TORFI-678730 format. One record per residue (C-alpha): residue number from 0; residue in three letters; chain; x, z, y. Coordinates in steps of 0.25 Angstrom, whole numbers, padded with zeros to 4 digits. Layout:
BEGIN
<NUM; ALA; A; <X; Z; Y>>
...
! end
This chain:
BEGIN
<0; MET; A; <-0032; -0012; 0119>>
<1; GLN; A; <-0027; -0008; 0106>>
<2; LYS; A; <-0014; -0015; 0101>>
<3; PRO; A; <-0013; -0020; 0087>>
<4; ILE; A; <-0012; -0009; 0076>>
<5; LEU; A; <-0005; -0011; 0062>>
<6; ILE; A; <-0009; -0002; 0050>>
<7; LEU; A; <0000; -0001; 0039>>
<8; GLY; A; <-0006; 0004; 0026>>
<9; ALA; A; <-0020; 0000; 0031>>
<10; CYS; A; <-0026; -0001; 0017>>
<11; GLY; A; <-0024; 0014; 0013>>
<12; GLN; A; <-0034; 0025; 0014>>
<13; ILE; A; <-0031; 0028; 0029>>
<14; GLY; A; <-0026; 0014; 0033>>
<15; THR; A; <-0039; 0008; 0029>>
<16; GLU; A; <-0048; 0017; 0038>>
<17; LEU; A; <-0038; 0017; 0049>>
<18; THR; A; <-0038; 0002; 0050>>
<19; MET; A; <-0053; 0001; 0050>>
<20; GLU; A; <-0054; 0011; 0061>>
<21; LEU; A; <-0043; 0005; 0070>>
<22; ARG; A; <-0050; -0008; 0068>>
<23; SER; A; <-0063; -0003; 0072>>
<24; LYS; A; <-0057; 0004; 0084>>
<25; TYR; A; <-0047; -0007; 0089>>
<26; GLY; A; <-0052; -0020; 0083>>
<27; ALA; A; <-0049; -0026; 0069>>
<28; GLU; A; <-0039; -0036; 0074>>
<29; THR; A; <-0031; -0025; 0081>>
<30; VAL; A; <-0028; -0017; 0068>>
<31; ILE; A; <-0019; -0024; 0058>>
<32; ALA; A; <-0020; -0018; 0044>>
<33; SER; A; <-0009; -0019; 0034>>
<34; ASP; A; <-0005; -0014; 0020>>
<35; ILE; A; <0003; -0018; 0008>>
<36; ARG; A; <-0010; -0024; 0002>>
<37; GLU; A; <-0024; -0027; 0006>>
<38; GLY; A; <-0034; -0016; 0007>>
<39; ALA; A; <-0050; -0015; 0007>>
<40; GLY; A; <-0058; -0026; 0011>>
<41; THR; A; <-0064; -0020; 0023>>
<42; LEU; A; <-0050; -0017; 0029>>
<43; MET; A; <-0045; -0031; 0026>>
<44; GLN; A; <-0057; -0038; 0032>>
<45; SER; A; <-0057; -0029; 0045>>
<46; GLY; A; <-0045; -0035; 0052>>
<47; PRO; A; <-0030; -0040; 0051>>
<48; PHE; A; <-0022; -0036; 0038>>
<49; GLU; A; <-0008; -0038; 0034>>
<50; ILE; A; <-0001; -0035; 0021>>
<51; LEU; A; <0010; -0027; 0025>>
<52; ASP; A; <0021; -0017; 0018>>
<53; ALA; A; <0023; -0005; 0027>>
<54; THR; A; <0037; -0004; 0022>>
<55; ASN; A; <0041; -0018; 0027>>
<56; TYR; A; <0046; -0017; 0041>>
<57; GLN; A; <0047; -0032; 0044>>
<58; ALA; A; <0033; -0034; 0039>>
<59; ILE; A; <0027; -0024; 0048>>
<60; GLU; A; <0035; -0029; 0059>>
<61; ASP; A; <0029; -0043; 0057>>
<62; VAL; A; <0015; -0038; 0057>>
<63; VAL; A; <0018; -0029; 0070>>
<64; MET; A; <0023; -0041; 0077>>
<65; HIS; A; <0013; -0051; 0072>>
<66; TYR; A; <0001; -0042; 0077>>
<67; GLU; A; <0008; -0035; 0089>>
<68; ILE; A; <0005; -0022; 0082>>
<69; ASP; A; <0006; -0010; 0092>>
<70; GLU; A; <0002; 0002; 0082>>
<71; VAL; A; <0005; 0004; 0068>>
<72; TYR; A; <-0003; 0014; 0059>>
<73; LEU; A; <0006; 0016; 0046>>
<74; MET; A; <-0003; 0020; 0035>>
<75; ALA; A; <0005; 0015; 0023>>
<76; ALA; A; <0010; 0026; 0014>>
<77; MET; A; <0010; 0031; 0000>>
<78; LEU; A; <0002; 0044; -0001>>
<79; SER; A; <0006; 0058; -0007>>
<80; ALA; A; <0001; 0056; -0022>>
<81; THR; A; <0006; 0042; -0023>>
<82; ALA; A; <0019; 0045; -0016>>
<83; GLU; A; <0023; 0055; -0027>>
<84; LYS; A; <0022; 0044; -0037>>
<85; PHE; A; <0031; 0034; -0029>>
<86; PRO; A; <0040; 0043; -0020>>
<87; MET; A; <0049; 0032; -0016>>
<88; ARG; A; <0039; 0021; -0014>>
<89; ALA; A; <0031; 0032; -0005>>
<90; TRP; A; <0043; 0035; 0003>>
<91; ASN; A; <0047; 0021; 0006>>
<92; LEU; A; <0033; 0017; 0010>>
<93; ASN; A; <0030; 0029; 0018>>
<94; MET; A; <0043; 0030; 0025>>
<95; ASN; A; <0047; 0015; 0027>>
<96; SER; A; <0033; 0011; 0032>>
<97; LEU; A; <0035; 0022; 0043>>
<98; PHE; A; <0049; 0018; 0047>>
<99; ASN; A; <0044; 0003; 0049>>
<100; VAL; A; <0033; 0007; 0059>>
<101; LEU; A; <0042; 0017; 0066>>
<102; ASN; A; <0053; 0007; 0068>>
<103; LEU; A; <0043; -0004; 0073>>
<104; ALA; A; <0039; 0006; 0083>>
<105; LYS; A; <0053; 0010; 0086>>
<106; GLU; A; <0056; -0005; 0089>>
<107; LYS; A; <0044; -0005; 0098>>
<108; LYS; A; <0036; -0015; 0089>>
<109; ILE; A; <0024; -0006; 0088>>
<110; SER; A; <0020; 0006; 0098>>
<111; LYS; A; <0013; 0016; 0089>>
<112; ILE; A; <0013; 0021; 0075>>
<113; PHE; A; <0003; 0029; 0067>>
<114; TRP; A; <0009; 0035; 0054>>
<115; PRO; A; <0002; 0045; 0045>>
<116; SER; A; <0008; 0058; 0040>>
<117; SER; A; <0001; 0068; 0030>>
<118; ILE; A; <-0001; 0082; 0027>>
<119; ALA; A; <0009; 0078; 0015>>
<120; VAL; A; <0020; 0081; 0025>>
<121; PHE; A; <0018; 0096; 0023>>
<122; GLY; A; <0023; 0103; 0010>>
<123; PRO; A; <0022; 0115; 0002>>
<124; ASN; A; <0029; 0124; 0012>>
<125; THR; A; <0020; 0120; 0023>>
<126; PRO; A; <0010; 0131; 0028>>
<127; LYS; A; <-0003; 0126; 0021>>
<128; ASP; A; <-0014; 0131; 0030>>
<129; ASN; A; <-0016; 0125; 0044>>
<130; THR; A; <-0003; 0117; 0043>>
<131; ALA; A; <0004; 0116; 0056>>
<132; GLN; A; <0009; 0103; 0063>>
<133; ASN; A; <0024; 0108; 0061>>
<134; VAL; A; <0026; 0115; 0048>>
<135; ILE; A; <0036; 0115; 0037>>
<136; MET; A; <0033; 0102; 0029>>
<137; GLU; A; <0042; 0100; 0017>>
<138; PRO; A; <0033; 0089; 0010>>
<139; SER; A; <0034; 0089; -0005>>
<140; THR; A; <0028; 0075; -0008>>
<141; VAL; A; <0034; 0061; -0005>>
<142; TYR; A; <0022; 0057; 0004>>
<143; GLY; A; <0024; 0070; 0012>>
<144; ILE; A; <0039; 0068; 0013>>
<145; SER; A; <0037; 0054; 0018>>
<146; LYS; A; <0027; 0059; 0028>>
<147; GLN; A; <0036; 0070; 0033>>
<148; ALA; A; <0048; 0061; 0035>>
<149; GLY; A; <0038; 0051; 0042>>
<150; GLU; A; <0034; 0061; 0052>>
<151; ARG; A; <0048; 0064; 0055>>
<152; TRP; A; <0052; 0050; 0057>>
<153; CYS; A; <0039; 0047; 0066>>
<154; GLU; A; <0044; 0059; 0075>>
<155; TYR; A; <0058; 0054; 0075>>
<156; TYR; A; <0054; 0040; 0079>>
<157; PHE; A; <0045; 0045; 0090>>
<158; ASN; A; <0056; 0054; 0096>>
<159; LYS; A; <0067; 0044; 0094>>
<160; PHE; A; <0061; 0031; 0097>>
<161; GLY; A; <0048; 0034; 0104>>
<162; VAL; A; <0039; 0029; 0092>>
<163; ASP; A; <0024; 0032; 0094>>
<164; VAL; A; <0021; 0036; 0080>>
<165; ARG; A; <0009; 0045; 0077>>
<166; SER; A; <0005; 0052; 0065>>
<167; VAL; A; <-0004; 0062; 0058>>
<168; ARG; A; <-0003; 0070; 0045>>
<169; TYR; A; <-0015; 0066; 0038>>
<170; PRO; A; <-0022; 0076; 0029>>
<171; GLY; A; <-0029; 0071; 0016>>
<172; LEU; A; <-0039; 0060; 0020>>
<173; ILE; A; <-0053; 0057; 0015>>
<174; SER; A; <-0060; 0044; 0016>>
<175; TRP; A; <-0071; 0036; 0009>>
<176; LYS; A; <-0066; 0023; 0013>>
<177; THR; A; <-0053; 0021; 0006>>
<178; LYS; A; <-0047; 0027; -0007>>
<179; PRO; A; <-0036; 0037; -0006>>
<180; GLY; A; <-0022; 0032; -0008>>
<181; GLY; A; <-0014; 0042; -0017>>
<182; GLY; A; <-0014; 0055; -0009>>
<183; THR; A; <-0016; 0069; -0013>>
<184; THR; A; <-0029; 0071; -0005>>
<185; ASP; A; <-0035; 0059; -0011>>
<186; TYR; A; <-0044; 0069; -0020>>
<187; ALA; A; <-0053; 0071; -0007>>
<188; VAL; A; <-0057; 0056; -0007>>
<189; GLU; A; <-0058; 0054; -0022>>
<190; ILE; A; <-0067; 0066; -0023>>
<191; TYR; A; <-0078; 0060; -0015>>
<192; HIS; A; <-0078; 0047; -0023>>
<193; GLU; A; <-0078; 0054; -0036>>
<194; ALA; A; <-0089; 0064; -0032>>
<195; LEU; A; <-0098; 0052; -0029>>
<196; GLU; A; <-0094; 0043; -0041>>
<197; LYS; A; <-0092; 0054; -0052>>
<198; GLY; A; <-0097; 0067; -0047>>
<199; GLU; A; <-0084; 0073; -0051>>
<200; TYR; A; <-0069; 0073; -0047>>
<201; THR; A; <-0056; 0077; -0053>>
<202; CYS; A; <-0047; 0082; -0042>>
<203; PHE; A; <-0032; 0081; -0042>>
<204; LEU; A; <-0031; 0094; -0033>>
<205; ALA; A; <-0034; 0108; -0035>>
<206; LYS; A; <-0048; 0112; -0029>>
<207; ASP; A; <-0042; 0121; -0018>>
<208; THR; A; <-0031; 0112; -0013>>
<209; LYS; A; <-0035; 0112; 0001>>
<210; LEU; A; <-0029; 0100; 0009>>
<211; PRO; A; <-0031; 0095; 0024>>
<212; MET; A; <-0040; 0083; 0023>>
<213; MET; A; <-0047; 0073; 0033>>
<214; TYR; A; <-0058; 0063; 0033>>
<215; MET; A; <-0052; 0049; 0035>>
<216; ASP; A; <-0061; 0047; 0048>>
<217; ASP; A; <-0054; 0058; 0054>>
<218; ALA; A; <-0040; 0054; 0050>>
<219; ILE; A; <-0042; 0040; 0055>>
<220; ARG; A; <-0047; 0046; 0069>>
<221; ALA; A; <-0035; 0055; 0069>>
<222; THR; A; <-0026; 0043; 0067>>
<223; ILE; A; <-0032; 0034; 0078>>
<224; SER; A; <-0033; 0046; 0087>>
<225; LEU; A; <-0018; 0049; 0086>>
<226; MET; A; <-0014; 0035; 0088>>
<227; GLU; A; <-0023; 0034; 0101>>
<228; SER; A; <-0018; 0047; 0107>>
<229; PRO; A; <-0008; 0046; 0119>>
<230; ALA; A; <0006; 0047; 0114>>
<231; GLU; A; <0009; 0058; 0124>>
<232; ASN; A; <-0001; 0067; 0118>>
<233; LEU; A; <0006; 0067; 0104>>
<234; ASN; A; <0016; 0078; 0102>>
<235; ILE; A; <0018; 0076; 0087>>
<236; ARG; A; <0025; 0063; 0082>>
<237; SER; A; <0028; 0067; 0068>>
<238; SER; A; <0013; 0069; 0063>>
<239; TYR; A; <0001; 0077; 0067>>
<240; ASN; A; <-0006; 0086; 0058>>
<241; LEU; A; <-0020; 0081; 0056>>
<242; GLY; A; <-0031; 0091; 0051>>
<243; SER; A; <-0046; 0090; 0047>>
<244; MET; A; <-0051; 0098; 0035>>
<245; SER; A; <-0044; 0105; 0023>>
<246; PHE; A; <-0051; 0106; 0009>>
<247; GLY; A; <-0048; 0106; -0005>>
<248; PRO; A; <-0055; 0099; -0017>>
<249; GLU; A; <-0064; 0111; -0019>>
<250; ASP; A; <-0069; 0110; -0005>>
<251; ILE; A; <-0072; 0095; -0005>>
<252; THR; A; <-0079; 0096; -0019>>
<253; LYS; A; <-0088; 0106; -0013>>
<254; SER; A; <-0091; 0097; -0001>>
<255; ILE; A; <-0094; 0086; -0010>>
<256; GLN; A; <-0103; 0095; -0019>>
<257; SER; A; <-0112; 0097; -0007>>
<258; HIS; A; <-0116; 0083; -0008>>
<259; ILE; A; <-0114; 0081; -0023>>
<260; PRO; A; <-0117; 0094; -0030>>
<261; ASP; A; <-0112; 0090; -0044>>
<262; PHE; A; <-0099; 0085; -0040>>
<263; LYS; A; <-0087; 0091; -0048>>
<264; VAL; A; <-0072; 0092; -0047>>
<265; ILE; A; <-0062; 0094; -0057>>
<266; TYR; A; <-0048; 0099; -0053>>
<267; GLU; A; <-0036; 0093; -0059>>
<268; PRO; A; <-0024; 0094; -0050>>
<269; ASP; A; <-0012; 0084; -0052>>
<270; PHE; A; <0001; 0081; -0045>>
<271; ARG; A; <-0006; 0080; -0031>>
<272; GLN; A; <-0009; 0095; -0031>>
<273; GLN; A; <0005; 0098; -0029>>
<274; ILE; A; <0005; 0088; -0017>>
<275; ALA; A; <-0008; 0095; -0011>>
<276; ASP; A; <-0002; 0109; -0013>>
<277; SER; A; <0010; 0105; -0004>>
<278; TRP; A; <0000; 0101; 0008>>
<279; PRO; A; <-0007; 0109; 0018>>
<280; SER; A; <-0021; 0114; 0017>>
<281; SER; A; <-0025; 0113; 0031>>
<282; ILE; A; <-0018; 0107; 0044>>
<283; ASP; A; <-0016; 0112; 0058>>
<284; ASP; A; <-0018; 0099; 0067>>
<285; SER; A; <-0018; 0106; 0081>>
<286; ALA; A; <-0007; 0096; 0086>>
<287; ALA; A; <-0016; 0084; 0083>>
<288; GLN; A; <-0028; 0091; 0089>>
<289; ASN; A; <-0020; 0094; 0102>>
<290; ASP; A; <-0013; 0081; 0104>>
<291; TRP; A; <-0023; 0071; 0101>>
<292; ASN; A; <-0036; 0079; 0099>>
<293; TRP; A; <-0038; 0077; 0084>>
<294; LYS; A; <-0050; 0083; 0078>>
<295; PRO; A; <-0056; 0080; 0064>>
<296; ARG; A; <-0071; 0076; 0062>>
<297; PHE; A; <-0073; 0078; 0047>>
<298; ASP; A; <-0073; 0091; 0039>>
<299; LEU; A; <-0075; 0091; 0023>>
<300; ASP; A; <-0090; 0091; 0023>>
<301; SER; A; <-0091; 0079; 0033>>
<302; THR; A; <-0080; 0072; 0025>>
<303; THR; A; <-0088; 0074; 0012>>
<304; LYS; A; <-0101; 0069; 0018>>
<305; GLU; A; <-0094; 0056; 0024>>
<306; MET; A; <-0086; 0054; 0011>>
<307; LEU; A; <-0098; 0055; 0001>>
<308; GLU; A; <-0108; 0047; 0011>>
<309; ASN; A; <-0098; 0035; 0012>>
<310; LEU; A; <-0093; 0035; -0002>>
<311; ARG; A; <-0108; 0034; -0006>>
<312; LYS; A; <-0110; 0022; 0003>>
<313; HIS; A; <-0098; 0015; 0000>>
! end
């Protein structure tokens, strides 16, 4: 039987969908959602919720003890574009929240942690195509620096204290259910909304900026699949590369135009272009394939179909 799970940052783009999926899988009362403020109605009505600051160790410990939490999914973070505007706030949130859960596990108060890393750990000197699991990183953003430091600490706590911490490097994520939260790949969600609402979109990245992307259903499946894998199968305790598809704004535009022929895009790159230019264009995730049988289900065209159909409905 699944023991109680706590999700920190449950109201964010990934957290919302992860919470709903875990609740449908393990039962609503088993999954305790938490965030610094309340989220969407459907999330709030679907099961237990706690107002919780992920940087407050004592507050997290109180909730862990109260619900007898076994696993923690730490989804609270400040993303790439927002973090560039508030560097120290981003660093404090991204790092202190991680130390809080690592230390709870070290003290045997919880037994398993999921912590998301990102393609932002890679930097301008990383080989761009089919980026390998272990390569030069040198991230050039606050978000990337915090994620790379986090990976090193996760591996350290595993090696030094036996903490069962698991992680994937998420690519850009596409979802119709929740609004994006200040990332550099947000254009790939906004573009579908604008295509339906206005028939045109002003893109903040250049048309040929190819980045690794993933449909949210695949990201949630990968996350839960990793957490359900036997510990002895896992050879990486920093963070697994996770791949699905790679495309640029021009590719997604053509994919949308096959459904909405008159759709137009204007390109006006801003400060996010420099961030995108420092990231890989495609990912080698063979370690995830080998260790826990990772396989994506969605490509660009099936993602476009899902996005447009669901946004029209909702």
